[in-house]
N, C-alpha and C positions, 0 to 999 in steps of 0.2 A: 200698576194701576190703582190708584187712590181716587178715593171722593174726601173731599176736603172744604170746610167751610171756611174760604177767605173772605178778608175784608177788601173794600174798595180803596184804593190810595189816590188815585187821578180818574177822571175821566173825563179827557181834555176835547176840545173841539180844534179839528185838524182844517177840515174845510166844509162846505155847506151839509155834506151826507156823509164826511169820516170820523170817527171819533179813536181815541188811544186811552185805553182803559190800562191802568196797572193795580194788580192785584196781589196783596201780600196772604201768600200761600207757600210756605216755605216748604212743605213736602213735596209738591209737585214740583216746585221750581227746582229743587234738588235735584231731580230725577230728568228734568226736560232734556231734550237733546234736540238740535237743529232738523225742523222738517217735520216733527213731531206735532201734534194738536191736543186740544182738550176740549171736553163740553161743559159748558156753562149753563146756568138756570138761577135765575132770582127766584128764590123761594117763596116771596112774597107776589110775585108777578101772577100773569093770568094765563100765560103758556103753560103747556104739558111737558112738550118734549124741549130737551135740551138744545144748545146751541153750538156748531161745531166753529171751532177758531184757532187757526194756525200759529204755535208760537213764534211772536216776531221778536221774541228778545225774554232771556231769563238771568236772573241777578240773584247768582246763589248763595251768595254772601247777606245779603239784604231779605231773600227770599221773597221776591217779587216778579210777577209775570207781567209782561208787557203783551197786551192784544188790541191788535188794529182792526178795526171793522166798519163796514158800508152800513148805514142805518138805510132799510130795505124793505122792513114789515113791521108788525105790530111786535113781535119777539123784541128785534133790534131798537127801537124806539124805546120799547120798556127799558133795555140796558144802557140806552143814551140816558134816560132820566136817573140814573143812580147816582149817588153822592158821595164823597169821601165820608169813610166810616163805616157805610152800610155793607152788610152781608151779602156773598155769593157763591154758591155750592160751584165747587170747580172737581171734575172728575178728569182725571189724567195723570201722566203724559198718554198719551194714545197712537197707535199706528207705529209705522217704521220710518224712520227720516233717512235724510239724505247719507247716501254712503261715499266715504273718503278714503282714495289709494286701495280700493278694494274691499275695505271695510266700512262699517257704520261708526258714527260718532260714539254708539252705545257699547262697540267693542274696544274703546279707549285708542283707537287708531290714531297713530302718529305720525310726522314726517310728512303732512300734507299731499297734496295730488301727486301723482307722477308725471314730471316732467312739464314744461311749458305754463301756459296762464291757463287760470279756471276763468269763465265767464259765467256770472250771472244775471240772469233775464227775468226780469219782475214787470207784471203789465197789473193794472189797478190793484186792488185790494191784494193780489198775489204777491206783491213785493214784501209783504208783512212778514212769511215766513223765512225768507232770502236775507233779512237784517240777521237775525239769528246766525246764519248758515256764514254770510259773510265775516262776522265777529270770530267763529269756529276758525275759518281759514288764516283769517290774519293774524289768529294766535298761534296757529300750526306754523305758519311760515310769515312773519312779521316783513321779512325783506322781499316777498312776491305775494302783496295782497289780490285780491281778484279784482277784476273788472266787473263794473255793472252797468249794464244795459237797462236804462229805467223808459220804458214805453208806458205814456200819460195822456189823459185828453186834453190837456192844455196848462198852460204856467199854472193855474191855480193848484195843481196837484206836486207841485216841486219840494212839497214839505217833507217828502221819503229821502230827500238827500241829507236833512238834518241829522236821520237816524242811520245814513249809512256811510257819511263822509270820513268818518274815524277808523273805519273799518275797509276801505277799499282804495285799489291807487289809482282809479280813475272812474268818473261817473259818465256816461253818455248820456244824452236824454232826445228822444223822440215826443213830438205832440202832435196829434191829430190835427189842432188847427193851428200850427207853426208860431204858437206864441212865444216858445222856448227851444231850443236846441233844433234839429232837423226835424222837418215836418215831414211827416208820414206816421208809419208803423215801425215797431221794432226791426222787424224783419229789412226795411231798409236801409236802415244801417250796418247792416252784417257784412256786406262784402268790403266796405271799408277798416272794418275791424278786422276782420279774419286777412286783410291783407298787411294790416301793420302789426298784428301781435299772432303769436306763435299760441294759438287757442287748442288745447287738450282736451278742457273738459268744460262743459256746460250744462248749467241747471238752472231750470224754468218754473215760473210759477206764476198760471195768468189765464186769461180765456182761453180755453180748448182750440179753438179758432187760431188763435195767436200762437200757440204753442206747438199745433200741430204744423204750421210752416217753418217755425224755428227748427222744430227737430227732425224733419226732413232734411233741413237743410246742412245740419249736424250729421244725419248718416249718409248722406252723400259725398260730405265731405270726410268721412270717416272718423268723426268727433266723438268722444264718448260724451253720451248726453242722456241725463235724468231729468225727469219730468214730475211734479206734483202736481196731483188731478184734486179740481174743485167739485163737488157734488153734494146735495143735499143729502143728509145722513140722520138716521132717527135714533139707531141705538148706539154706533161708535165703536162696537164690538164685535161686529160680524153676525149677529144673531138674527137681525133683521131680514139680511139680503137685500136691501134697497141701494145699495152703492156697488153693483157688481158689475163688470165689463169682462170679456174672453180675449184673453191674451192673443196676440197676434203672432207669436212665433210658437209659444208652449201649450195654445189651446184650452188653457186652465182657465176655468172662473173664477176671478181675482176679486176679493172683495177689496174695495179702496178704502174703508176704515181699518180695517184687520192688518189686511197686508200691505197695503200702501201707507199714507197716499203717495210716496214717493217710487215710481217706478221707471227701468229702462226705456227709454224711447222707444225702441223697438218693437216692446212688449206691447205699446199703447196704440202708436200709428204705423201705417203702411207706409214701406219704404217707398 
């Protein structure tokens, strides 16, 4: 874990309430793995606590991190006002990321997932950490890129496809209002996907209610599934105990920031 003073490269508007921030923070970018997160703070801002954001992408050669966030409160409104060349404090990378083929990205695991296809499922800003995950999987197996199920509110949020298209074999879209793709929620597209493809691995990040339904379906089908949990965090390193939950299988009290944010689905949700 590092604390590095980075500089803003871009802070672009993607939609009414979503921004894409590129930060030059070479030391953190060099260590970031898919599924990990960082805690950032505008040192000249008015908020005391850092804000956690999943690493949407990391360019190790250029030393850049991509963070995609929703403007939802005072802290994120201040972040949205930052301009290129301004400084921002970056703490990370934090937590444990997604596991691949029995090992984590940090373990240097090669060979991709074991058999079949991998399905990535993202909802809302939970799509963000799956961009880097898709890049990693595409690099491991260029001929077997992951599928992506994108569940968004409307066609106004299809900007995610621009970040995903180079790393995925196909992007399946559902929108709540039916303005693009299949009308409904991500889980509504699952029966057709599971019929068409030999899905062996699922990785999900998004609203809890979305992840729970999808995770239960994966467990019923015997598909290996990992979920990335989103929760308010204060310290980000497991000290404050503000983001804990009791494991369904182990009974252990897990710290989402320190032990996660990625967990096996069966440890988070009842079968």
